[in-house]
DOGUMI-446687 format. One record per residue (C-alpha): x, y, z. Coordinates in steps of 0.25 Angstrom, whole numbers, plus 5000, padded with zeros to 4 digits. Each point is the difference from the previous one (the first is absolute). Layout:
<sites>
XYZ ...
</sites>
This chain:
<sites>
501649845116 500350105010 499250035013 499650145003 501050075009 498850045009 500049865006 501150045010 499350135004 499049995012 498549994994 499150115004 498549985002 498950104998 500250135007 499250005013 500050165002 499950064986 500250144998 498950094995 499849984985 500849875000 499549864998 500649885008 501249934993 500049854998 501449954996 501049895003 500149854997 499349955012 498649944998 498850035010 500250155003 498550014999 499549865000 500749915010 499549874994 500850044987 501349945005 499349865002 499550004985 501350054994 501249935008 500149855000 500950005013 499950085012 501250104999 500050004985 500450144994 499550054986 500850094991 499750054986 500850024987 499950024986 500349894990 501150034990 500649894991 501450085000 500149995015 501449955005 500650024986 500950094992 498950054991 499750155001 498550004997 500349974985 499649874995 501049914992 499450014986 500849884995 499349915010 498650054997 499049924993 498550014995 499649905011 500550095012 499150115007 500550125006 499250005013 499850135007 500550015014 499149925010 499950005015 500449885008 499949975015 501149925008 499649935012 501249975010 499849895010 500650005014 500949894995 500650104990 499449934987 499350094990 498949984990 499450104990 498850014991 499450114991 499150105006 498649994994 499550124992 498850085005 498750024992 500050134991 498950084994 499949994985 501150094993 500950005012 501349944995 500849985013 499950025016 500650145000 501250065008 500249985015 499850055011 498750064999 498650025007 499249875000 498649985006 500149875009 498649955006 499450144999 501250085006 501150084993 501549965001 501350044994 500449864995 501449954996 500249904989 500449895010 498750015008 499250014986 500749864997 499649945013 498650034998 500049944986 500649885006 498949995011 498849924994 499050075010 500350134993 499650054986 501050114994 499350084989 500750114992 498950104994 500250094989 500450155003 499450085007 499549895009 500949945011 500649875002 499249915010 500349885009 498749935005 499749875007 499549884991 498649965004 500149855002 498949914995 499749865004 500349914988 499149874999 500849884999 499749924987 499549855002 501149914996 499749904989 500949895004 500549985015 500150115010 500950125000 500350085012 499450144999 501050114999 500250115011 499350134996 500650095010 501550015003 500449955014 501450035005 500249865007 499349864998 500049895009 500649874996 501349964993 500850114994 499950024985 500850074989 499650154998 499649974986 499349874997 500449924989 499250004987 499249884998 500049934986 499249884996 500649894993 499549944987 499849874993 500649974987 499449884992 500949944989 499149964988 500150014985 498650064999 500050154997 498850035008 500749975013 499850115011 500950045011 499550075013 500950115005 499450065013 500250155002 501050055010 499450055013 500850115006 499750035015 500650135003 499750135007 499850084988 498949904994 499350005014 500050155000 499450014986 499049905005 499650085012 500050144993 499249954987 499249895005 499349894992 498850034992 499049914993 500850014987 501249945008 499249895006 499449964986 501450004994 500549915011 498849904999 500249994985 501549975002 499749895010 499049944991 500950004989 501149945008 499049895005 499649974985 501549984996 500349915012 498849914997 500450004985 501449955003 499549905010 499149944989 501150004990 500949935010 499049895002 499849984985 501549994998 500349925013 500149864993 500850044988 501350035006 499950155000 501150065008 499950115010 501250085005 499850095012 500850135000 500150095012 501050115003 500149935014 500749884994 498949895004 500049884991 498949894999 500249875008 500249874994 498549984999 499850124991 499350085010 500450145004 500550015014 499050085009 500650085011 499350025013 499750144997 499149964988 498849985008 499450134997 500450104988 501349954994 501250075005 501350014992 501450065003 500650124993 500149994985 501450035001 500349905011 500649904990 500850114993 500950025012 501449955001 500449905011 501150095005 501049975011 499449905010 500750065011 499550144997 498850045008 499050084992 499350135006 498549995003 499750094988 501049944990 499049894996 499150114995 501050034989 499949944986 501549954999 499949854997 500449944987 499049934992 500249854997 499449954987 499249875000 500049894990 498850054992 500650134995 499850014985 501250014991 500550144996 499750034986 501050074991 499850154998 500150074986 501350075005 500749865002 499649964986 500550134994 501349985007 500249864995 499750054986 501050115001 501149905006 499849914988 500150124990 501350055007 500649854999 499750004985 500650134998 501349965008 500149874992 499850084987 501250095004 500949895003 499849934987 500350134993 501250025008 500549864996 499850024986 500850135000 501149935007 500049894990 500150094989 501150085006 500849875003 499849964985 500550134995 501250005009 500449864996 499950034985 500950125002 501049925008 500049894989 500250104989 501250065008 500749875002 499749944987 501550004995 500549945013 500249855000 499149925009 501149925007 500550135007 499750005015 499350115006 500850125005 499449985014 500849875002 501350075001 501150074992 500749954988 501149955009 499149925009 499249954988 501449954994 500449935013 498749945001 500049944986 501449955002 499649945013 498849934993 500949964989 501049935009 498949945008 499349944988 500749884995 499049974989 500550114990 501450014993 501050115001 499750054986 498550025004 500450085012 501050094992 498950024989 499050045011 501050105007 500350064986 498550024997 499850065014 501250104998 499550044987 498650035006 500650085011 500950084990 498750034991 499350055013 501250095003 500050054986 498650045000 500150075014 501250084994 499250044988 498950055010 501050075008 500650074988 498650054996 499850055014 500550144997 499150014988 498849965009 500450115010 500250114990 498649964994 499450005014 500650145003 499550064987 498649945003 500150075014 500450134994 498950004990 499049975010 500550115009 500050104988 498549954997 499650025014 500750145001 499350044987 498649955005 500250075014 500450134992 498849994991 499149985012 500650125007 499950094988 498549964999 499850025014 500650144999 499250034988 498749965007 500450085012 500350134991 498649984993 499349995013 500750125005 499750084988 498549965000 499950045014 500650134997 499150024989 498849965008 500450095011 500250124990 498649974994 499450005014 500650135004 499650064987 498649955002 499950055014 500650144995 498950004989 498949975010 500550105009 500150104989 498649974995 499450015015 500650135001 499550054987 498649945003 500150075014 500450134994 498949994989 498949975011 500550125008 499950094988 498749954996 499550015014 500550155000 499450024987 498649955004 500150075013 500250134992 498749994994 499350015014 500450155002 499650124992 498750044994 499449894992 499550024986 499649934987 501450034994 500749945012 499149884999 500449984985 501550025004 499949905011 499349904991 501150014989 501149995010 499549885008 499749934987 501450004996 500549955013 498949895001 500349954986 501549995003 500049945014 500049845002 499149975012 500249875008 499749955014 501450065004 499550134994 498550005001 499050094992 499350115008 498850084997 500750135000 501049954990 498949984989 499750124991 498450005002 499450094989 499250085010 499950155003 500049985015 501150055009 500949895005 499850065014 498549965000 500149894990 499549865003 499749874992 498550034999 500350134992 500449924988 498749994992 499650004986 499550145001 501350055006 500849944989 499250064989 500150145007 501549995001 500249974985 499050104996 500950115008 501249944994 499450004986 499850155001 501550035004 500749914990 500149984985 499149904993 501149914996 500750005014 498749985006 499749884991 501449945004 499750025015 498749934999 500649884993 501249995010 499050025012 499149894994 501249904999 500550045014 498749965007 499649884992 499849885009 500949914991 501150105002 499850005015 500149855000 501249994991 500750105009 499549925013 499750135006 498849955009 500949885005 501050105006 498950065009 500149935013 498750055006 498849934994 499050115003 500950104993 500249914989 498549984997 499850155001 501150034990 499549894990 498650065000 500650144998 500949954988 498849934994 499250135001 501050084993 500249904989 498549994997 499950165000 501150014990 499649894991 498850084993 500950125000 501149934993 499149944990 499450134996 501350064998 500549884991 498750014992 500250154998 501449984995 499749914989 
</sites>
């Protein structure tokens, strides 16, 4: 949280002599520039100063406006910047709170940018954001942000007298309806404490016991302001009377129940946040203030820590909720959560798995030891049992030890000692003989080991060579396939380019040929020649969406000149006239062949099999060509039938 830097600059009030076409400016952080009583309503102490800032959770930290995503959770909210006001007392102490929001029209998302023009009590001022915040803090002014193009206004609140409700029990001091700068009498804290009623707890085994908890009564300036601005209507009065009536009914019911259970040892425990306990007679102690409506201390009074007895708390420190809660004897036992039961089951499962692993390891160790023992027994089966262990010393030491024992033992005779020494020497000689045999076979073992290593090395080299050869073969195969693929692609590109060039040349030639019929004198002979030439090209060309069919590429059997020809000229009569003229200029057999080819050329099935109409992009042109082709086919059908019947 950082204060605005403008707090060190001298504040400027509204301009007294505005220039033409300018409005007075209202800026700075001093209240009372237009209303002198505003200072008494906003400052708690004479000489206090106000400053404003914007709340930012990353103030005085190393964060660069980027939240730490590792510490984010779903329960956190990313608040938008809010304005706060800081009041600095003459003693140097500072307190702050959030600046309330202004009223807004429906659809207005925020209060806009500052400074800007604002209408204050009917007059227009160029208001800064600090002065706007001051008027929002003043309870006697209403700040209203209207939708564009209307202007933001600040107006005085019309105070209305609020009728004080009749108290149900006792008397209550009426609240002040208008703020006053000073009051006679002892000094009180600036913010009165919240009043919370205590409650009775009746301990009984019956399930229909009721506990009375009275609502919290908050006497603060904001509630008084809302009561002044809104007032109390009939509906609020009815609601209050109904609440008081229900409260009386509950108290009477509890009193009757206490009388009925009074002689049966029913215990009542009184709980209060203030720490008051019943006296020895079982009655609840009554304070002198309980003559009227009951008054209790703050609900957080019992939650405060004792602290240092030598420390003097400030006047406003007791308004904070910082005490530690002290549990009573009637607090119920905590129940186990499902998570704790799951943790216990997991712990027992892990313990069973651990014990199972330990048993398995013990079995494996026992088997290993048994195998080693069997191997040692087979190895030393030929060695006498009376030979001492090699760890007890060398042969000389063992001999000296046996001599010492023989001399020290007077129970055996000299013959027995000699026999034992001979047996001992024989066993030693046998061990030496076996060791010598093993040493003699050592070169054979080393030779076999060298051969085995040589064989393994050769096998490894062969395996590596095989892998390398396979890798090279695969690389060559991939390279050969790549070259073949590139060659095929190159040939395909060349063929496609060659085909495109041929098609382009053919289209240009056809275009030139078709355009050649547009010049010169037109006659029936030229019409027949044009039909024969275009028919040959039309039958050989493969039309597609890339090479669409056009109307001038179709050999329409008409005598009309191509300069004036349209699709509407293709009629039944025009087709018959064309073939009548051609019949007179050709032999009968050639004419019959021409009619048969023309009939197959314009047959609808022929056009569908060649996909001629699907290559035409324009729908209107496609429809006209389809109608014209069907007309030619229908006109040629009876002519072809007559020629076929005559030829039989």
